[in-house]
C-alpha positions in Angstrom: 66.1 -168.0 45.4 68.9 -170.4 47.3 70.8 -169.4 50.4 74.0 -168.3 48.4 72.0 -165.8 46.2 70.8 -164.4 49.8 72.0 -160.6 49.9 74.5 -159.8 52.5 72.4 -157.8 54.5 71.3 -160.8 56.0 74.3 -162.0 57.0 76.6 -159.2 58.1 74.2 -155.9 58.4 73.4 -153.4 55.9 76.3 -151.2 56.8 79.1 -153.8 56.2 76.8 -155.3 53.1 77.1 -151.9 51.5 80.5 -151.2 51.7 81.4 -154.7 50.5 79.0 -153.8 47.5 80.6 -150.2 47.0 84.1 -151.3 47.1 84.7 -154.9 46.4 80.9 -155.6 44.4 80.3 -158.6 46.7 76.6 -158.5 47.2 75.8 -162.1 47.7 76.7 -164.8 50.0 77.9 -166.8 47.1 80.0 -163.7 45.7 81.5 -163.8 49.5 82.1 -167.4 49.2 83.9 -167.0 45.6 86.1 -164.0 46.9 89.4 -166.2 47.1 92.7 -165.1 49.1 95.0 -163.6 46.6 97.9 -165.0 48.6 98.7 -166.7 52.0 101.6 -165.6 54.8 102.4 -168.2 57.3 103.1 -167.2 61.0 106.8 -165.8 60.8 107.1 -165.0 57.5 107.0 -161.5 57.2 106.0 -159.7 53.9 108.8 -158.5 51.3 108.6 -154.8 52.3 110.8 -153.7 49.8 108.1 -154.8 46.8 105.5 -152.6 47.5 104.5 -150.2 44.9 103.3 -146.4 45.8 99.2 -145.8 45.8 98.4 -149.8 46.2 96.3 -150.8 49.0 98.5 -153.6 50.8 97.9 -155.9 53.6 101.2 -156.8 55.2 102.7 -159.0 58.2 105.8 -156.8 59.3 107.4 -156.7 63.0 107.8 -153.6 65.0 110.9 -152.4 65.5 110.9 -149.1 66.9 107.5 -147.0 68.2 108.1 -142.8 68.4 105.8 -140.2 69.9 106.8 -136.9 68.4 104.7 -133.5 69.5 104.0 -131.0 66.9 106.2 -128.0 66.9 104.4 -124.7 68.1 101.1 -126.5 68.2 98.9 -128.9 69.9 99.0 -132.3 69.0 101.5 -135.1 67.8 102.6 -137.2 65.7 102.6 -141.7 66.5 105.4 -143.0 64.4 105.6 -146.7 63.9 108.8 -148.6 62.4 107.9 -152.3 61.0 110.5 -154.0 59.4 110.8 -157.6 57.4 114.3 -157.9 58.6 115.6 -156.4 55.4 113.6 -153.6 54.6 111.4 -150.8 56.7 108.1 -149.2 56.8 106.6 -146.1 58.3 102.9 -146.7 60.1 102.1 -142.9 61.0 99.1 -142.2 63.3 98.0 -138.3 63.8 96.9 -137.6 67.7 96.6 -141.4 68.4 99.3 -141.5 71.4 97.1 -143.7 72.8 98.1 -146.6 70.5 101.6 -147.1 72.2 99.9 -148.9 75.1 99.2 -152.1 72.2 101.9 -151.1 69.4 104.4 -152.4 71.2 108.5 -153.3 70.1 108.9 -156.9 68.9 105.2 -157.2 68.1 104.1 -159.0 64.8 100.8 -157.8 63.1 98.9 -157.1 59.7 98.6 -153.7 58.6 96.7 -152.3 55.8 96.3 -149.2 54.2 97.4 -147.3 51.3 100.9 -147.0 50.0 102.6 -143.6 50.4 105.8 -141.6 50.4 107.5 -138.8 52.7 110.6 -137.7 52.7 111.6 -140.2 50.0 110.4 -143.3 52.3 107.3 -145.5 52.0 104.7 -144.9 54.5 100.9 -145.9 55.2 98.9 -143.1 56.8 96.5 -144.2 59.9 96.6 -148.1 58.8 94.3 -150.5 60.2 95.8 -153.2 61.9 95.5 -156.5 64.0 98.2 -158.1 65.9 99.0 -161.3 66.4 100.4 -161.5 69.7 99.1 -164.8 71.7 100.4 -163.5 75.5 97.9 -160.2 74.5 95.3 -162.9 73.6 94.2 -160.8 70.4 91.1 -162.2 68.0 93.6 -162.3 65.0 96.1 -164.6 66.8 93.1 -167.0 67.8 91.5 -166.6 64.7 94.7 -167.6 62.8 96.0 -170.1 65.5 97.4 -173.0 63.4 96.9 -171.8 60.0 98.0 -170.0 56.9 96.4 -166.6 57.1 94.6 -165.6 53.9 95.3 -162.0 52.1 92.4 -160.8 50.2 91.8 -158.1 47.7 90.6 -155.6 49.7 90.0 -152.0 49.8 90.4 -148.8 52.2 87.3 -149.4 53.9 87.3 -153.6 54.1 90.8 -154.7 55.3 91.7 -158.0 54.5 91.1 -159.0 58.0 87.8 -157.7 58.1 86.8 -159.3 55.1 88.1 -162.3 56.6 86.0 -162.2 59.5 83.1 -162.0 57.0 83.7 -165.1 55.2 84.3 -167.0 58.1 80.8 -166.0 59.2 79.5 -167.3 56.0 81.3 -170.5 56.2 80.0 -171.2 59.3 76.4 -170.5 58.2 76.2 -171.7 54.8 78.6 -174.3 53.6 76.1 -176.8 53.9 74.2 -175.2 51.3 76.7 -174.8 48.8 75.5 -176.8 45.6 77.7 -179.7 43.7 77.8 -178.7 40.1 80.6 -181.0 39.0 78.9 -184.7 38.2 80.0 -187.3 40.9 81.6 -189.4 38.2 83.9 -186.5 36.8 85.5 -185.9 40.4 86.2 -189.4 40.6 87.8 -189.6 36.9 89.6 -186.7 38.2 90.4 -187.2 42.0 88.5 -183.8 42.7 87.5 -183.2 46.2 83.7 -181.7 46.7 83.0 -178.2 46.3 82.4 -177.3 50.2 85.5 -178.8 51.2 87.2 -176.5 48.6 85.9 -173.5 49.7 86.6 -174.6 53.2 90.5 -175.1 52.6 90.9 -172.0 50.2 89.7 -169.8 53.0 90.7 -171.9 55.9 94.1 -173.9 55.0 96.0 -175.6 57.4 99.0 -176.0 55.2 100.0 -175.3 51.4 98.5 -179.2 50.7 95.6 -178.1 51.8 95.7 -174.8 49.4 96.5 -176.9 46.2 93.8 -179.4 46.8 91.0 -176.6 46.9 92.8 -174.9 43.9 92.9 -177.5 42.2 88.9 -178.3 42.1 88.0 -174.7 42.3 90.2 -174.5 38.3 87.7 -177.6 37.4 84.7 -175.4 38.4 85.5 -172.4 36.5 87.2 -174.2 33.3 84.3 -177.0 33.4 81.1 -174.9 33.7 82.9 -172.4 30.7 83.3 -175.1 28.8 79.3 -176.4 29.5 78.7 -173.1 28.2 80.9 -173.2 24.9 79.9 -176.7 24.2 75.8 -175.5 24.4 76.7 -173.3 22.4 78.3 -175.4 19.9 75.9 -178.0 20.0 73.6 -175.5 19.3 75.1 -173.9 16.0 75.2 -177.3 14.6 72.2 -178.1 14.9 70.9 -175.0 12.6 70.8 -175.7 9.2 72.7 -174.0 6.6 73.3 -174.4 2.5 76.2 -176.6 2.0 78.2 -174.4 -1.0 80.3 -176.5 -3.0 82.5 -174.9 -5.8 81.2 -176.0 -9.2 84.0 -177.9 -11.5 85.9 -175.8 -14.0 84.3 -172.7 -11.9 85.2 -169.4 -10.8 87.6 -170.6 -8.0 89.6 -173.2 -10.3 89.8 -170.4 -12.8 91.3 -168.1 -9.8 93.8 -170.9 -9.2 95.2 -171.3 -12.4 96.2 -167.9 -12.3 98.1 -167.8 -9.4 101.7 -167.2 -9.8 103.1 -169.7 -7.1 101.7 -172.6 -5.2 99.9 -172.7 -2.2 102.0 -173.6 0.9 101.0 -177.0 2.9 99.4 -175.5 5.3 97.4 -172.9 2.9 96.1 -176.0 1.2 95.3 -177.7 4.7 93.7 -174.6 5.8 91.7 -174.5 2.7 90.6 -177.8 2.9 89.0 -177.8 6.1 87.4 -174.5 5.2 85.9 -176.3 2.3 84.5 -179.5 4.0 82.8 -177.5 6.4 81.5 -175.0 3.7 80.0 -178.0 2.4 78.3 -179.1 5.1 74.7 -178.8 6.0 75.3 -176.9 9.3 77.2 -173.4 9.5 80.8 -173.0 10.0 82.4 -171.4 13.0 86.0 -171.4 12.2 88.8 -169.1 14.0 91.4 -169.0 11.2 94.9 -167.7 13.0 98.0 -167.1 11.0 101.3 -165.8 11.5 102.0 -161.9 9.7 102.1 -162.8 6.3 101.2 -166.2 6.2 98.4 -165.4 3.4 95.1 -165.5 5.6 93.5 -163.1 3.3 94.5 -165.5 0.2 92.7 -168.6 2.1 89.8 -166.3 2.9 89.1 -165.5 -0.8 89.1 -169.1 -2.1 86.4 -169.8 0.5 84.5 -166.8 -0.7 85.1 -167.8 -4.4 83.6 -171.8 -3.4 80.6 -169.9 -1.9 80.1 -167.3 -5.2 81.0 -170.5 -7.4 77.7 -172.5 -5.4 75.6 -169.6 -5.9 76.1 -167.6 -3.2 77.4 -164.2 -2.2 80.4 -163.7 0.6 81.4 -160.3 2.4 84.7 -159.3 4.2 84.6 -157.1 7.4 86.7 -155.1 8.1 87.4 -152.9 11.1 88.8 -149.9 9.4 88.5 -148.0 5.9 92.1 -147.9 5.3 92.2 -151.7 5.8 88.9 -152.6 3.8 90.0 -150.1 1.0 93.5 -152.2 1.0 91.6 -155.8 0.8 89.5 -154.8 -1.9 92.4 -153.7 -4.2 94.4 -156.2 -3.2 91.6 -158.6 -4.0 90.5 -157.0 -7.2 93.9 -157.1 -8.2 94.4 -160.7 -7.4 91.2 -161.5 -9.3 92.5 -159.3 -12.3 89.0 -159.6 -14.9 87.4 -162.2 -12.8 86.2 -159.5 -10.5 84.4 -157.6 -13.9 81.6 -160.0 -14.0 78.7 -158.6 -16.2 81.0 -155.9 -17.0 82.5 -154.9 -20.5 86.1 -157.0 -20.5 85.1 -158.9 -17.5 85.7 -162.9 -17.3 82.5 -165.1 -18.4 82.8 -166.5 -14.8 83.8 -163.8 -13.1 81.7 -162.0 -10.5 81.8 -158.3 -9.0 83.5 -157.4 -5.9 82.2 -154.0 -4.4 83.2 -151.8 -1.2 81.3 -150.4 1.0 82.2 -147.8 3.7 80.9 -145.4 5.9 82.0 -142.5 3.9 81.3 -143.5 0.4 79.5 -141.2 -1.8 76.0 -141.4 -2.6 76.3 -142.7 -6.2 78.6 -145.0 -5.4 77.0 -146.3 -1.9 73.7 -146.8 -3.9 75.1 -148.8 -6.8 77.4 -151.0 -3.9 74.2 -151.5 -2.4 72.0 -152.6 -5.5 75.1 -155.0 -6.6 74.2 -156.7 -3.1 70.5 -156.8 -3.3 70.8 -158.1 -6.7 73.3 -160.4 -6.4 75.4 -158.9 -9.1 78.1 -158.6 -6.2 79.2 -162.2 -5.4 82.2 -160.8 -2.8 81.0 -157.0 -0.6 84.1 -155.9 1.6 83.6 -153.2 3.8 83.4 -151.8 7.4 80.6 -151.4 9.9 78.4 -150.3 6.9 77.8 -153.3 5.8 75.3 -154.2 8.9 73.2 -151.1 8.4 70.0 -152.1 8.1 69.4 -151.3 4.3 72.0 -153.2 3.5 70.4 -156.2 2.3 71.9 -159.5 0.4 70.4 -161.7 -2.4 71.9 -165.3 -0.7 74.2 -164.7 1.8 76.5 -167.9 2.0 79.8 -166.7 4.2 80.5 -164.0 6.5 84.4 -163.4 7.0 85.6 -161.1 9.8 89.0 -160.0 10.0 90.7 -158.9 13.1 87.9 -160.5 14.7 88.9 -158.9 18.2 88.0 -155.6 16.8 84.2 -156.7 16.7 81.6 -157.5 19.2 79.2 -160.5 18.9 76.2 -158.3 18.3 77.8 -156.9 15.4 78.7 -160.0 13.8 75.7 -161.2 14.4 73.9 -158.4 13.2 75.2 -159.3 9.3 75.0 -163.0 9.8 71.1 -162.5 10.2 70.9 -160.6 6.8 70.7 -164.5 5.6 67.5 -166.3 4.8 69.6 -169.0 6.6 72.4 -168.4 9.1 75.3 -168.3 6.6 79.1 -169.8 7.4 81.4 -167.7 9.5 84.8 -167.3 8.9 86.7 -164.7 11.7 90.7 -164.3 11.0 93.4 -162.8 13.1 97.1 -162.7 12.7 99.3 -162.5 16.1 96.9 -163.5 18.8 96.0 -160.9 20.8 94.9 -162.1 24.7 90.8 -162.6 24.0 91.8 -164.5 21.0 94.8 -166.8 22.8 92.1 -167.4 25.5 89.0 -168.2 23.6 91.4 -170.9 21.4 92.6 -172.4 24.4 88.8 -172.9 25.4 87.7 -174.1 22.2 85.1 -171.4 21.4 85.5 -172.2 17.4 87.5 -174.6 15.7 90.7 -173.6 14.7 92.6 -173.8 12.3 96.4 -172.1 12.0 98.7 -170.7 9.3 102.1 -170.9 10.6 104.2 -171.4 7.6 105.4 -168.2 5.4 105.2 -168.4 1.8 108.1 -168.7 0.2 110.1 -165.8 -0.7 109.3 -164.0 2.2 112.5 -162.3 3.6 113.6 -162.1 7.6 113.1 -158.9 9.5 115.6 -158.3 11.9 114.3 -155.9 15.2 116.3 -153.5 17.3 115.7 -151.4 20.3 116.3 -147.5 19.7 117.4 -146.0 23.1 116.8 -142.6 22.2 117.6 -140.7 25.2 120.5 -142.8 26.5 122.3 -143.4 23.2 120.8 -140.3 20.9 123.4 -141.3 18.1 121.5 -144.4 18.0 118.2 -142.6 16.7 120.3 -140.7 14.2 121.8 -143.8 12.9 118.3 -145.1 12.7 117.5 -142.1 10.0 121.1 -143.1 8.4 119.3 -146.3 8.1 116.4 -145.1 6.4 117.8 -143.2 3.8 120.4 -146.2 3.0 117.1 -148.2 2.6 115.6 -145.5 0.0 119.5 -145.1 -1.7 119.0 -149.0 -2.5 115.7 -148.2 -4.3 113.4 -149.4 -1.1 110.6 -147.4 0.9 109.8 -147.2 4.8 107.2 -146.4 7.3 107.3 -144.3 9.8 104.9 -145.1 12.8 103.8 -142.3 15.4 101.0 -142.8 18.1 99.0 -140.2 17.3 97.7 -137.9 14.4 98.7 -134.6 15.7 95.6 -132.2 15.0 94.0 -133.2 18.6 93.6 -130.8 21.7 96.9 -130.4 23.6 95.2 -131.6 26.5 93.1 -134.3 25.2 93.2 -137.2 27.7 95.1 -140.0 26.0 92.6 -142.6 26.2 91.3 -145.4 23.7 88.5 -143.3 22.3 85.1 -144.4 21.1 86.1 -143.7 17.5 84.3 -143.8 14.2 85.5 -146.3 11.7 87.9 -144.2 10.1 89.3 -143.2 13.4 89.6 -146.7 15.0 93.1 -147.4 14.0 94.7 -144.2 15.4 94.8 -145.1 19.0 97.7 -146.6 20.4 97.6 -149.4 23.0 99.2 -147.1 25.5 100.4 -148.2 29.1 99.2 -147.0 32.2 102.0 -144.8 33.1 102.2 -142.8 30.1 100.1 -140.0 31.1 102.8 -138.9 33.6 105.3 -138.4 30.6 105.4 -135.8 27.2 102.7 -136.3 24.9 103.5 -139.0 22.3 105.1 -138.4 19.0 102.5 -137.3 16.5 102.4 -138.0 12.6 102.2 -134.7 11.7 105.2 -133.3 13.9 107.4 -135.8 12.6 106.6 -135.6 9.4 107.3 -131.8 9.6 110.7 -132.6 11.8 112.0 -135.8 8.8 111.5 -133.6 5.7 113.5 -130.2 7.5 116.3 -132.5 8.9 117.6 -136.2 8.6 115.1 -137.3 5.7 115.4 -133.9 3.8 115.3 -134.5 0.0 113.3 -137.9 0.0 109.3 -138.1 -0.8 107.6 -138.2 2.4 104.2 -138.3 3.1 101.6 -138.8 5.8 98.9 -141.2 6.3 96.0 -141.4 9.1 92.5 -142.4 9.4 91.3 -138.6 9.4 92.3 -137.7 5.9 89.4 -138.2 3.5 88.9 -141.4 2.2 89.6 -140.4 -1.8 92.9 -139.3 0.1 93.7 -141.6 2.1 93.3 -144.2 -0.9 95.2 -142.0 -3.1 98.4 -142.1 -0.5 98.6 -145.7 -0.2 97.8 -146.6 -4.1 101.6 -143.8 -4.7 103.3 -145.1 -2.0 102.4 -148.7 -3.8 103.4 -147.6 -6.6 106.5 -146.4 -5.5 106.0 -142.9 -6.0 106.5 -141.7 -2.2 109.9 -142.8 -0.4 108.4 -142.3 3.7 105.2 -143.1 4.6 104.9 -141.3 8.2 101.5 -143.0 9.3 99.4 -144.0 12.5 98.5 -147.9 13.0 96.4 -147.6 9.8 99.3 -149.6 8.3 98.8 -152.6 11.2 97.2 -155.0 8.8 96.8 -155.6 5.7 99.2 -153.1 3.9 101.2 -155.0 1.3 103.5 -153.2 -0.5 106.7 -155.8 -0.9 109.3 -153.2 -1.9 108.9 -151.5 1.5 112.3 -152.9 3.7 112.3 -150.3 6.8 110.2 -149.3 9.5 110.9 -147.0 12.5 108.2 -147.2 15.3 108.3 -144.1 17.9 106.9 -144.3 21.2 106.9 -147.8 20.6 106.3 -148.7 24.5 103.3 -147.1 24.0 102.3 -149.8 21.8 100.9 -153.3 23.0 103.4 -156.4 21.9 100.9 -158.1 19.5 100.5 -154.7 17.9 104.3 -154.3 17.5 104.3 -157.9 15.8 101.3 -156.6 13.3 103.2 -153.4 12.4 106.5 -155.5 11.7 104.9 -157.5 9.6 104.8 -154.7 6.9 108.0 -155.1 6.1 110.0 -157.9 4.9 107.2 -158.9 2.6 109.2 -158.9 -0.8 113.1 -160.6 -1.7 114.9 -157.5 0.3 115.6 -158.5 4.0 113.4 -156.6 6.4 114.4 -153.8 9.1 112.4 -152.7 12.0 113.9 -150.3 14.9 111.5 -150.1 18.0 112.1 -146.1 19.4 112.0 -145.5 23.2 112.9 -143.4 25.8 111.9 -145.3 28.6 114.8 -146.4 30.6 116.5 -150.2 30.7 115.3 -151.7 33.6 111.8 -150.6 33.0 108.8 -152.7 32.2 108.4 -151.1 29.0 111.7 -151.9 27.8 111.2 -155.4 28.6 108.3 -155.9 26.4 110.5 -154.1 23.4 113.1 -156.3 24.1 111.0 -159.7 23.6 109.5 -158.4 20.5 112.8 -157.8 19.3 114.1 -161.3 20.7 111.2 -163.1 18.2 109.6 -163.3 15.1 107.1 -165.8 16.8 103.7 -164.4 16.9 102.1 -167.2 19.0 105.3 -167.1 21.3 104.8 -163.0 21.5 101.3 -163.5 22.4 101.9 -165.9 25.3 103.8 -163.1 26.4 101.4 -160.4 26.0 99.1 -162.6 27.8 101.0 -162.9 31.0 101.7 -159.5 31.1 98.2 -158.5 30.8 96.5 -161.3 32.2 93.3 -162.3 31.2 90.6 -160.2 32.4 87.3 -162.0 31.5 88.4 -164.5 29.2 84.9 -164.2 26.8 84.2 -160.8 28.7 80.9 -159.1 27.7 82.1 -157.4 24.4 82.6 -160.6 23.2 80.3 -163.0 24.5 78.4 -162.2 27.7 80.4 -163.8 30.4 80.4 -161.6 33.5 82.7 -162.8 35.7 86.8 -163.2 35.5 88.8 -166.2 36.2 90.0 -166.5 39.8 92.1 -169.3 40.2 92.4 -170.7 36.0 95.1 -169.8 34.0 94.7 -170.3 30.4 98.5 -170.0 30.3 99.3 -172.2 33.1 96.5 -174.6 33.2 95.8 -176.0 29.2 96.0 -179.7 30.3 92.8 -178.9 32.8 91.1 -177.3 30.2 91.2 -179.7 27.3 90.5 -182.3 29.8 87.4 -179.8 30.7 86.2 -179.4 27.2 86.1 -183.3 26.6 83.9 -184.0 29.6 82.0 -180.9 29.1 81.3 -182.2 25.3 80.8 -185.6 26.7 77.8 -184.4 28.8 76.4 -182.4 26.7 76.0 -184.3 24.1 74.3 -186.7 26.1 71.9 -183.9 28.0 71.7 -181.2 25.9 69.2 -179.0 28.7 71.0 -180.2 31.6 68.1 -181.8 32.7 69.9 -184.3 35.3 72.3 -181.6 36.2 70.4 -178.9 38.1 73.6 -177.9 40.3 75.5 -177.6 37.1 72.7 -175.4 35.5 72.3 -173.1 38.3 76.2 -172.4 37.8 75.8 -171.8 34.6 72.7 -169.5 35.3 75.2 -167.7 37.7 77.7 -166.9 35.2 75.2 -166.3 32.7 72.4 -163.3 33.6 69.4 -163.6 31.1 70.2 -160.3 29.7 73.8 -161.5 28.5 72.7 -165.4 27.7 71.6 -163.9 24.2 75.4 -163.6 23.3 76.6 -166.8 23.8 74.1 -167.7 21.1 74.8 -165.5 18.7 78.4 -166.2 18.6 
């Protein structure tokens, strides 16, 4: 165990170490040294007090304006009220029965004040805050500690304010800076003009100028990017060394027959991506490719052509979908696209055809048994299903390709369980529509080879999107229902989307449930502030209101994940056949649903959904020759962050731009977090939006280094850094892909 792995008890004592571990998850000397300041303040540069948020733990630099001791009426005791200012706004500090503090809290003094922001009489206040005065005349510790330096402000807690944390870090720097290893090779540091790591840690915690801070951050960004990239490069190298059966379609086979029947020409983008996938499938090593595509760009068609190529080559392919509704929709649309080519070995089926089977968790026993048999004996060249495909009893004769739709909904273990069903590793294609933040991060970091479909097929119509402020302008909502009636009068259809079903208990906490596969789609991506508001609108209540009110006389039906599978399938079949005018649904329709006659969508409580989710939902309209209309209904005020999110969605149809907005608002979190790959630490100074150049350069350096030294034999410090990123239990995630 190195010095940086030592527990903090040796450095700061048992009591402080316990506080650091419990409140900030800092347990070792290394954890402490890598707990960087959130921001810095300069002496005399006071904190903007009007930006403080209620219930936030803050550390502010402010000047004392007034000190007043107020005795309690009719009882013993007093309240010391200290008003501090930044020159524009004020903040009250309140101390109960601590009148003696008047002697040191003098008007005109500057200090650091830390506590939780509360409200009393409509004014913000800190009750019994910790503080450190920056008073040179009084010779305060803080004045000496921060003399001539920027003052670091750390992510802290109620038990451990920023300056106490700063003292602990000072101790660690003094005693252990010499023990810090150097994970970056010397030639790399020289090429990119990076300072040594010990110097970077010194400057990030003790900068004397903004230039010091920037030099430190530049180096630490490289550490984060490079170590991650080495982990990914090693994984790519290991994957590329695995054997796989090459899958080359036979001439005049199933794929050629399918292409000949297509009533349209593939877009240039579809042809390019299909060629990339075909080259991967023909390789003797497994494909690991991410297919990103704009909503409606034809990803499913590209994936189907890849599956047909594998069937042509004697193998089988599976398509894993996150929900039953989506699996059923994929099965229906693929069978329709293939026609008699999906009826191999059946009466009336094509001689070139194969069988396409569906497997979901709630299928009846006879249908399930037949699907399992068809997969095991090889009669089914294509299997489509949900998590049910992962079960142990599911076997394949020769699994050649795994396609994962909406890959962000599956963890690595689930994908790996499916890939393990092949005798040799099958090829892997993961698909996503509008990239969600994790996908953007994975793409920027180059976890997978990436293909992008950014062209829409010919014949797709534009979609106009508008925000409907239901409270501020109730007549706008009435007009929204009129627009739905107008679209139906033209012979078109509409969706109304609600955040919940409506058969839950009224007091059910609105949290993302750990749902069964049929309910996974029914949880809206709600904002953190929504629990303070009225319950979200439901499918059941909204449908009832519409039938009795603004849409009376229209054929209105409901769809959600708790309907029986046959009922869900029947509703979607009838809607696709034009027998339903308005479908009131949860987000079960978010992906994969394709009804070209649907031209209008009204999303209720739209602010409760995420940016990417709204874009996905919107993509269900405008899929035919008629223009699409999407109305985002919200009762949030115009100045709120939630409304700003809706305005961003209304302003652009570019899913990749929206994914950046989504990422900016939600941040990266664990870029390759445990649910996906086992990396345990969040990015601290690296931003996947702002630091793409660093990431790309780090990837090139990592690829070069791993090619020359796969086991990092010549780079022990880098290996140590990698081990601290991945613990032993989680390292297996990286291998599973």
